[in-house]
C-alpha positions, 0 to 999 in steps of 0.5 A, spaced: 809 832 760 805 825 759 799 824 764 800 818 768 793 817 769 791 818 762 793 815 755 791 821 751 791 820 743 788 827 742 787 834 745 785 841 743 780 846 746 774 842 745 776 835 746 780 830 750 781 823 746 783 817 750 785 810 750 781 807 756 784 801 759 780 795 761 778 794 768 776 802 769 769 804 770 768 811 766 762 814 770 764 817 777 765 812 783 765 814 791 773 812 791 775 818 789 777 821 782 782 817 780 778 811 780 774 813 774 775 815 767 771 821 768 775 823 774 781 822 771 779 826 765 777 832 770 784 831 774 787 832 767 783 838 765 784 842 772 778 840 775 774 843 770 767 840 768 769 835 762 763 831 759 763 824 756 761 823 749 761 816 748 762 810 754 765 803 754 763 798 759 768 797 765 772 791 762 772 794 754 778 798 753 779 803 747 777 810 745 773 814 749 771 822 747 771 827 752 768 834 751 771 840 754 765 844 754 757 843 753 757 845 746 762 840 744 758 835 748 752 837 745 754 837 738 758 830 738 752 827 742 748 828 736 753 825 731 753 819 736 745 818 737 744 819 729 749 814 727 754 819 724 760 816 727 764 810 724 766 805 730 771 799 729 772 794 734 777 788 735 775 782 739 778 775 740 772 770 740 771 763 742 772 758 737 774 758 729 770 763 725 771 765 718 769 770 713 765 776 713 758 776 717 752 781 718 748 779 724 741 783 724 738 781 731 734 785 735 736 786 742 732 787 749 732 786 756 733 778 758 727 777 763 729 770 764 736 772 767 738 773 774 743 778 772 739 785 772 743 788 766 743 783 761 740 783 755 738 778 749 736 777 742 728 778 742 723 779 737 720 785 740 727 788 741 730 794 738 733 793 731 741 792 732 746 790 726 753 788 727 758 786 722 764 781 723 770 780 719 774 774 721 782 776 721 785 769 723 785 763 728 790 761 733 791 755 738 792 757 746 792 752 752 788 747 748 783 752 745 781 755 739 780 762 738 779 767 733 781 775 732 775 779 729 774 786 726 767 788 728 763 794 726 757 796 730 752 799 725 747 801 731 749 802 738 745 798 743 747 796 750 752 790 750 750 789 742 757 786 740 757 782 746 750 779 745 751 778 737 757 775 738 754 770 743 748 769 739 752 767 733 756 762 737 762 765 738 762 769 745 768 774 747 773 771 751 773 773 758 766 775 758 763 774 764 755 775 762 755 773 755 760 767 756 760 760 758 756 762 764 752 768 766 752 766 774 760 767 774 758 775 773 754 774 780 759 771 783 764 776 781 761 782 784 760 778 790 767 776 791 765 768 790 769 767 784 772 760 783 778 758 780 774 754 775 770 760 774 777 763 772 779 758 768 773 758 764 773 765 762 781 764 760 782 772 761 781 776 767 777 782 762 773 781 756 778 781 750 774 787 746 777 793 744 774 800 741 780 801 736 778 806 731 773 812 731 771 816 725 766 822 724 765 829 720 765 835 725 765 842 724 767 841 717 773 837 718 774 829 718 776 826 724 779 819 725 782 816 732 786 810 732 788 806 738 792 799 737 791 794 743 796 794 748 799 801 745 799 804 752 806 801 754 807 801 762 804 808 763 800 808 770 794 809 766 795 802 763 798 798 769 795 801 776 789 797 778 783 802 778 782 804 785 775 804 789 774 797 786 769 793 790 771 788 795 768 783 791 771 785 785 778 785 788 777 778 790 774 776 783 780 779 780 785 775 785 782 769 783 783 770 776 790 771 777 791 765 781 787 760 777 793 757 774 793 761 768 799 765 766 799 772 769 800 776 762 794 772 760 790 773 766 791 781 766 792 783 759 787 781 754 790 786 749 796 781 749 791 777 745 788 782 741 794 785 738 797 778 737 800 777 730 801 770 729 795 766 727 792 762 721 789 767 716 781 766 716 779 764 709 774 769 706 
């Protein structure tokens, strides 16, 4: 029987591989086990001490690998830390973009930002490299957007989001690296306005971890999660429990900002769209 709280892509005695919905935190929260991905995984595993191998931001959807025991967590953790895992993402970005691009820009803390968790491109930062391929562009609500495929060659915090913004094409819906970083502050404090929501376009950022591949224990592993493939399961449609009152208020503003409810709630509708103008190489 399918788990109503998790969209499981693969499961065996060592691993649980899931497709995380946007809006769900990965780390434990004070609001109960169902309010976080790791909590839901522990419920799924019969309250065993499962461990996250990789992590995604709250607003990013896609593949997360969970180890059932410490040995698998250690082995897979080394693969990730040594860069032996190939990861591919899909995103929808602002503006028209064509061709393939390699963004090589070091990252570090953004000392000038009021957002404590924000990083930025800086000369003294840690090396970071991302490749981006434009798939196609489309028009929506008077704006131009491009669907892109992304492969991060390093694994820095917020790397994809920072690099795309640095290139002039921020991820649609990004509250930190998008149109105005102070939107994020208003969001967490419950002071988001209808104008903020309209500028973001989508309730959650349009970024999805779609593919992961690696060699482990003499076997080639590959996991694929098309955006929006969770259907109408509880894992896809139940708002994460334990969201702070400020964030709940922010989400309510997003839903009532004059956008269609489908666009406001589900960035994967854009990530998975099939109709657009193909990009030129």
